[in-house]
C-alpha positions, 0 to 999 in steps of 0.5 A: 929335537930331543925329549926325556921324561922331564924336558924337551930340547929344540935346536935354534939357529939363525945364520947368513944364507947368502954367504956361500953365494958371494952376495954379501950379507946384511950386517945386523946389530941384533936378532929378535926371536919369537918362539911359539910353543904349542901343546896338543890336547890334554896339556896346558901351560901352568902360567907365563912365569912358569914357562919363563922359569922352565925355558932356558936358551944359552946366551940369551935372556928371555924378555917376555912370555905370553900365553894364548889359546886357553894356555895351550900356546906360549909366545916367547921373545928374546933378542941376541945382540951382536958382539961385533959392534963399535959405537953401536955400528957393526964392524963385521957380520954378526956371528951365526946363532946356534943354541939349544933351548931346553923346556922343563916339562914342570911348567905343563899340566897334563890332564888325567886322561893324557896318554900322548901328544905333541909339543910343536915349536915355531921359531921366527927371526928378525934382524935389525940392521945398523941403519935401524931397519928390521928384516924378516929372516924367516921361520922354521918349525919342529915338533916332538911327541911326548907320552904319559910316563907311568910312576915308578913304584917301590912297594905295593901292599894290600890290606883287606877291610872287613865289611863288619868293621865299624872303624878303620881297623883292618883284617890281617886274615889274608883271605877274602870274604863276600863284602870285604874291601881291598885297600892298596897302598902304593909307595914311590 
């Protein structure tokens, strides 16, 4: 799991667990993934469409995104079809799936009071055999901590507003008098 100011990455994988035991594997025609991404307090997803646009997983097309839990959980589904099929029947074990999912954080609203939180990921995998039977292949979880990022300022200036001014004119006196107000301008 990695994080930057603009995105988080999760490594997603599904591979045969019995190959080293010499027990043989189920020959799958496809793998179905359900990825639940849950945000902690202070964060919500903007919309299902925004999550779908912000999430990329190499080698797959995301089929569906639904939001639950007051937009704090996104349930994402996709299917990876085996490349080792002939007439819809496998001629070899499906290759292991090992890809990186990148979620751009522009699909998340952060509350004004947000300081830090967690983005949790739970991946569940099901395999579909050539006979059509579906098998639960397990799940795994990971999480990443995120912190509020302070904006970068290029320039900060201040101006004194005289209490006696009746318009939006500003004083350039450079000193304060009782009743004066200070206006700060920030450029990013």
